[in-house]
C-alpha positions, 0 to 999 in steps of 0.5 A: 500499499505504500508504494501505491501511495507514493506512486499516487503523488509521485512517478514510480520513476521519481520514487525510484530515484529517490530510493536510490539516493536514500531520501525514501527508504521502505523497511520492515519492522525487523530492520528498525530496531537500534535505529534513531530516525533523525531529520525524517518523516517516518509512516507506520503503515498498517499498524494495526498488524503490529503488536504492542511490543513492536509499535513500542519499538517503532514508536521510540525510534523517533529522533531529532527534528522528525515527525511520526505517523501511525496508520492503521484500522484496528478493526482490520487486523491480520492479527488475533484481536488480542495480539494487535497493539494499535488500540492499546497503544493509541489509547495510551498516547491519547493523553499525551498533549503533543500527540494527536490520535485521529480516529476516522469515521465512515464518512471519511472513506474516500474509496468507493461510496459502496465501502462506507455502506458495506463497512456499517453493515459488517 
């Protein structure tokens, strides 16, 4: 999904060029341990498929002059409900003034209008 989003904004040729020069890096969760992400805009996509421990590790990679965005739908996890860490992490982070937790509703869906209708009954 991240490649799709990037190619919606930039051509794939431009995405490949930015990746080649290191301006864009796409890395799996396992490659984040021990890193500090300074001077970066970090997107943790599909976070509903991360455990609490994985999300804690990812969130603590935030370095100086960086912004982190965590996206995911707790209702669409590939993990067993008790294993997904997105809901519990979001609930805890809401208490921090400098962190915004945004919960989108059916009316925020930008896909086909039938998607919102389907989700309202599923």
